[in-house]
Structure formats: C-alpha cells, structure tokens
N, C-alpha and C positions, 0 to 999 in steps of 0.2 A: 648320446642318451641324456646327458646332463643338459645340453642345449635344448632338446625337445621338452624336457621337464620344465625348464625355465620359461620357455615360450608358452607352455600350457598354463603355468602359474600366472604369467603376466597378461594373458589374453583377456581375462575378465576385466582387468583394470583398463586396458585399452578400450574395450567395448563400453565400459561405464563412461569414460571420457567422451566417447563419440555420442552416447545417449544424452549426456548433459549438453553437449554442443548442439545437437539436433533439437533438444527441448528449448534451449535458449533461442535458437533461430526461430522456432515456432512461436515462442512467447513474443518475440519482436514483431512478428507478423500479426499476432492477435492484438498486441498493444496498438499497432498502427490502425488495424481495423476498428478497434474500439474507439479510438480518437476520431476516425473518419465518421463513424456512426454518431458520435456525440455532437457533431456539427448539425445534425438534423434537429429542426425546431420542434418536432413532435415527440420528444423524449418523455418518458414516464418518470418524472423526478419528484422526490420529496425532500424538503429542506427543513432544517431546524437551526434556529439561531438563538443562542443563550448569552445573556450579558450578566456578569456578576461584577460587583464593585468591591474594591479593596476594603472599604468600610461598608458593610452591608446596610442597605437602605439609603446611603448617601450618594446620590447621582452625580455629585461633584467630585467624588473620589475617583481614582483610576479605574477605568473599566477593563475587564478581562472578557474578551469576546470569543465564543466558540461557535463555529459554523460547521454543520454536517449536511452533506448532500448525497442522496442515494438515487442513482439513475439506472433504469433498465432500458437496454437497447435491443435491437433485433439480433437474431442468430445466437441467442443465449448469453449475450454479453451484459455485464453490469459493472458499475463502479461506485465506490464510496469515496468521497473526498472529505477530509477533516482539516480544519484550519483553526488555529488558536493564536489570538493576538493578545499579548500581554505587555507589560511594561518592559520595554527593551528586549522582548523575546517574541519570535514568530515561529510557529511550527505548522508545516503543511504536509499532509500525507494523502496519497492516492492509492487505493486498493482496487485491483482489477480482477474480475471474475469471469469465468465462462461456465455456464450451467451451475452457478453457485459454488464453484470451486476456485479458490484463490490461485492465481497464476503469477501475479507480479505485484510488487508494491514499490512505490517511489516515495521516500521520506526526506523531508528537508527541515532544517532548523537553523535559526540565525539569532544572534544576539546583537545584531547591528553590524558595525564595521569590523569588530574584532574576532568574530567566530561565525563560521557557517559550515554546515555539513550536509551532504546528500548521500542517501543510500538507495541502491537499487537491489531489490531482493527478488530472486527468481525461485519459483516453486515447481515441483514435479506434479504429476497427475494426482498424487495422494495428498498434496498440500504440504509436502516436506520441503524445507529450504535446500536448494541445490547450489546456489551461488549468492553471495552477499558482497556487492561492490560498494565500498565506502570512499567518499571523496571529502577530505577536510581541507581542500585547497591545494592539494599536491597531486591531483589526478586520481583516477579510480584504482583502488587496491583491494584485493581479495581480503575479506575479513572472516575470521572463524567464529564470530559472535553468532548467537542464536537469532532467529527471526524476531523482529520487534513487532509484536501484535497487540500490545496492551491498548493502544488507541483504536485499533480495529474493533476489539471487544467492547470498548467504551461506546463507539459509534453504533455498533449493532444493538447494544443495550438501550441506548437513547432512542434509536429508531423504533424498537419494539415498545418502549414506554410511551412514545409519542402516538403510536398506533392504538395502544390500549386507551389512552386518554381520549382520542377521537371517537372510539367505540362507546365509551362511557357517556360522551356528550350527545351522540346520536341516539 
C-alpha cells in the first residue's frame, strides 16, 4: 500500500520531467526551423541602430552602439535580435517566437578576454521559464535564476516607438 501511494505521489513529477524534455525537443526543432527560414532573403525585417557617445554631442568620445532587428518569417515564426557594443563590453541577445509567444532566448555577454557568458532559456507554451542553462566557460549548468527579459522589453519598446515615429512622419 505504501509503495502504491509513493508511486502515485511521484507520478506527476515524472510526467512533468517528460513534458519539459518533450518541450525542449520541440523548441530545438522550432529553433532550427526559424534559423532555416531566416536564410531566406525575402524576410520582413525592421532594424534600429542607435549610437550614443560617452560625452553627449562629442563624436570623438567613445561610442555605445545599440542594434535591434525584428524579423517575421513564415509559419508564425519571428525573432528579435539585440546587440550592444560598449567600451570593452559586448552583449548579444536573440529572442525566438512562434505566433508571438516567446519559446527560446539565447543571451551572450563578454568583457573581452576575461569574462564571457552564454545563457539558453527555454519557455513553455505560457511563456514561463522551464529551463535556464548558463555557461560561464565551464559548460552548461542549470541555473535557478529567473528569465532575463529586460532587454527584450527594451527592444519591444524601441520597436513600438520607432513605428510611432514613422506614422507621425507619414
């Protein structure tokens, strides 16, 4: 009786693990499909490039460059890429969507030769983080940190602002 009770209590945990594995396998397929579609030259893409200088107005001071690109592909796929180039600091993020639902993000940052990190974040159908793999030079390790979405929110805000500016000009 105790064994049966134990099995019944553990069954949902086993099922959850299988659901996560199946979702991650699906995400890997969707990621591959998105990248295949991105090779098509007929993409519907919008780009923003912003340059700020360490000393405002002084084009000879150090530039900080932000690039945002939003592309819509076939089959409901889309991707937002974010790149920040600063003085001894580079950050690059890729956010993958299917039918406007975030399913994967790939985040990188580097300070040159002394530090680099990569994060792979997997999301379920509701947009909730189900796995966060972080590599700081020692291989992928599961991390219990929350999803890093602040740059995604920044990108979405900038894309909306850019569209609003275009409408005002037209």
